[in-house]
Residue, then its C-alpha position, 0 to 999 in steps of 0.5 A: m725805592s730805586s731810581t728807576e722806580q721813582t716818578p719821572p721828572s716829566s710827571s712833576p708839576t710846573p715848579l712854582r714859587v710859594l710863600v708859606a704862612e703858618d704860625e706853628a713853626l713845625i707845621r710850617m717846616d712840614i709844609a715847606e718840605m712837602l712843597r719841595e718834595i713835589g718840586h716847588e720853591v719856597v720863597g718865604e716862611v712867615g708866622d702871621g697874617e701881616q707878614a704874609v701880606a708884606t712878604a707877598r708884596e716883596t717876593e711876588p710868589d706864584l702861590v700863597l699857602m696860608d693858615i686860617k688862624m693867624p696872629r695879628l691878621d687872620g688868614i681870610t683877611a690877609a688873603e683878601q688883601i693879597a687878592e685885592a692887590n692882585l699878588a697871587p692865588v691863596v690856598l687856605l689851610t684850615a682845621f674846619s670844613d665849614e660851609q660858612l667859612v668856605e663861602r667867606a673865604r671864597e668872597a675874600g678871594v681865596m682860590a682853594y682850601v685844604v682841611k688839616p691834617f693833609g699830605v702831599d696828595d691833598l696839596r697837589p689838587a688844591i694847588a692846581v685848582a687855585r692856579a686854574r681859578w687864578a687864571e680864570r680870574a685874570a681872563l674874566a678881568a681882561e674880558v669884562a671891565d665892570l666889576g658887577e658884570r664880572l661877578e655875574t659872569r663868574k656865577r654863570l661860568d661856575r654853573a656852566k662848569g658844573i654842568l660840563m664837569k658832570r656831563l663830560d666827566i672832567d675836572e674844573p680846570a678842564a671845564f674852564r678850558w673847554i669854555q675858553k676854547a669854545a669862546m675863542d673858536r666861535r669869537l664869542g664872550m665866555r659869558e655867551v658860551a656859559d649861557a649856551v651851555i646852561d641853556g643847552m646841556g643844563e636842560q638835559q640834567s635831571 
């Protein structure tokens, strides 16, 4: 491919500092190469869950890509510790597409997951979703102090986002931005906007 045919730099994502946690060295190297290929910086490569948590504290990455099956500390437990310390969003790498596993990962604070085998085109959207959900988490924390209320607000937001995604044919990050902008424009809380979406547009769903 000639230089004129290559994707222009303007289409590249914002470069992120990424920590890769994968116990198989060859897969870890492949993941690091994929990340560099799409313009990100790899700030650490580790082979177990304990190292992942320690290195995340050390390097303060923008994102952690972590395998679910890790020695010493499994990926979900490590992800939970990283999320509790508010260090970075975690994208979990797994060989299984299991609903119970996904739910457990979500409860642990995992922002997105990718099923193996995967390529660059699978990583891109997972990273975008993880970053968007991390920003949403921060916005909720700023708006709602009480943890229980925050969890209930998140449930309402998830439902409202689902309605907007279907009605407006937009992706999840765009749906959250729609809610956030509506809240700012109308000087309302995001929970109030989510409730309005559910009560209004939700009734129009079949």
